[in-house]
N, C-alpha and C positions, 0 to 999 in steps of 0.2 A: 504493500500500500504506500502510495506516495504522499508524503507530508506536504500540506499546502504551504506551510511556512518555508520549507526547504525549496519548494518550487518558486515562491515569490523571491526568496533570497537569490536563487540562481538567475532569475530574470533581472533583478536589480544589478547583480554583478556583471552580467552580460551588457547591460545598458551602460554601466560605468566604463567598461572596457571599450565599447564603441565610442563613447564620448572622448576618452583619452586618445584613442587611435585617430579620430578625426581632428582632434586638437593638434596632435603631432603632425599630421599631414598639412594643416594650415600653417604651422610654424615653419615647415620646410619650404613651402611655396612663398 
């Protein structure tokens, strides 16, 4: 059984990773 808390934690972690990655791209350009 998948814990809803774990799922939301994974989604927020992925969102933070995407934000950091796009931030890095903008800094290089």
